[in-house]
C-alpha positions in Angstrom: 28.7 6.2 -160.5 31.9 4.5 -159.4 30.2 1.1 -159.6 29.2 1.8 -163.2 32.7 2.8 -164.0 34.1 -0.4 -162.4 31.7 -2.5 -164.5 32.6 -0.6 -167.6 36.3 -1.2 -167.0 35.7 -4.9 -166.3 33.6 -5.3 -169.4 36.2 -3.5 -171.5 38.9 -5.8 -170.1 36.8 -8.9 -170.8 36.3 -7.8 -174.4 40.0 -7.2 -174.8 40.6 -10.7 -173.6 38.3 -12.1 -176.2 39.9 -10.1 -178.9 43.3 -11.2 -177.8 42.3 -14.8 -177.8 40.7 -14.5 -181.2 43.6 -12.7 -182.8 46.5 -14.6 -181.2 45.3 -18.1 -180.5 44.9 -20.4 -183.6 42.9 -23.0 -181.6 40.4 -20.4 -180.5 39.9 -19.4 -184.2 39.4 -23.0 -185.2 36.9 -23.6 -182.4 35.1 -20.4 -183.3 35.0 -21.2 -187.0 33.7 -24.7 -186.4 31.1 -23.3 -184.0 29.9 -20.8 -186.6 29.6 -23.6 -189.1 27.6 -25.7 -186.6 25.2 -22.8 -186.1 24.8 -22.2 -189.8 24.2 -26.0 -190.3 21.6 -25.9 -187.5 19.8 -23.0 -189.3 19.9 -24.8 -192.7 18.6 -28.0 -191.2 16.0 -26.1 -189.1 16.8 -27.8 -185.9 14.4 -27.2 -183.0 14.7 -24.4 -180.5 15.8 -26.9 -177.8 18.4 -28.4 -180.1 19.7 -24.9 -181.0 19.9 -24.0 -177.3 21.8 -27.1 -176.5 24.1 -26.4 -179.5 24.8 -22.8 -178.4 25.4 -23.8 -174.8 27.8 -26.5 -175.9 29.6 -24.0 -178.1 29.9 -21.4 -175.3 31.1 -24.1 -172.9 33.8 -25.2 -175.4 35.0 -21.7 -176.1 35.1 -20.9 -172.4 37.2 -24.0 -171.7 39.6 -23.0 -174.5 40.0 -19.7 -172.8 40.6 -21.4 -169.4 43.2 -23.7 -171.1 44.9 -20.6 -172.6 44.9 -18.9 -169.2 46.5 -21.9 -167.5 49.2 -22.1 -170.2 49.9 -18.4 -169.9 50.1 -18.5 -166.1 52.3 -21.6 -166.1 54.7 -19.8 -168.5 54.7 -16.8 -166.2 55.5 -18.8 -163.2 58.4 -20.7 -164.7 60.3 -20.5 -168.0 62.3 -23.7 -167.3 61.0 -27.2 -167.9 59.3 -28.6 -164.8 57.2 -31.7 -164.3 54.6 -29.8 -162.4 54.3 -27.2 -165.3 54.0 -30.0 -167.8 51.2 -31.7 -165.7 49.3 -28.4 -165.5 49.5 -27.8 -169.2 48.7 -31.4 -170.1 45.7 -31.6 -167.8 44.4 -28.3 -169.2 44.8 -29.6 -172.8 43.1 -32.9 -171.7 40.2 -30.8 -170.4 39.8 -29.1 -173.7 40.1 -32.4 -175.6 37.4 -34.0 -173.4 35.0 -31.0 -174.0 35.8 -31.1 -177.8 34.9 -34.8 -177.9 31.7 -34.1 -176.0 30.8 -31.3 -178.4 31.3 -33.7 -181.3 29.0 -36.2 -179.6 26.3 -33.5 -179.0 26.6 -32.4 -182.7 26.2 -36.0 -183.8 23.0 -36.4 -181.7 21.6 -33.2 -183.2 22.8 -33.4 -186.8 23.1 -37.0 -187.8 19.4 -37.9 -187.7 18.6 -34.8 -189.7 21.3 -35.5 -192.2 20.3 -39.1 -192.6 16.7 -38.1 -193.4 17.8 -35.9 -196.3 
């Protein structure tokens, strides 16, 4: 029974983290909104099951990387409140990670959606 309680607490904490990110992080809201738009477009264009799977996996990966980026920024701010080169590097690299994933997501969306849109 204790194991079930521990998993329940972990699940509750994870949900709280997602709610916090969604309600307090503008970039998470933007990524989520664009992701929802991509899924709706995929449904409208009737993309294949494989394409929808790739799209959903790309979306989940992008949202997870946004959460990692936010976590790194929060931990960096917790460790030091003064300007430090090492803190700047950590934040810049985390932001670069998110930018790279966002560019990749746009490329994936282009591969999936452009041929369908050009055939309309």
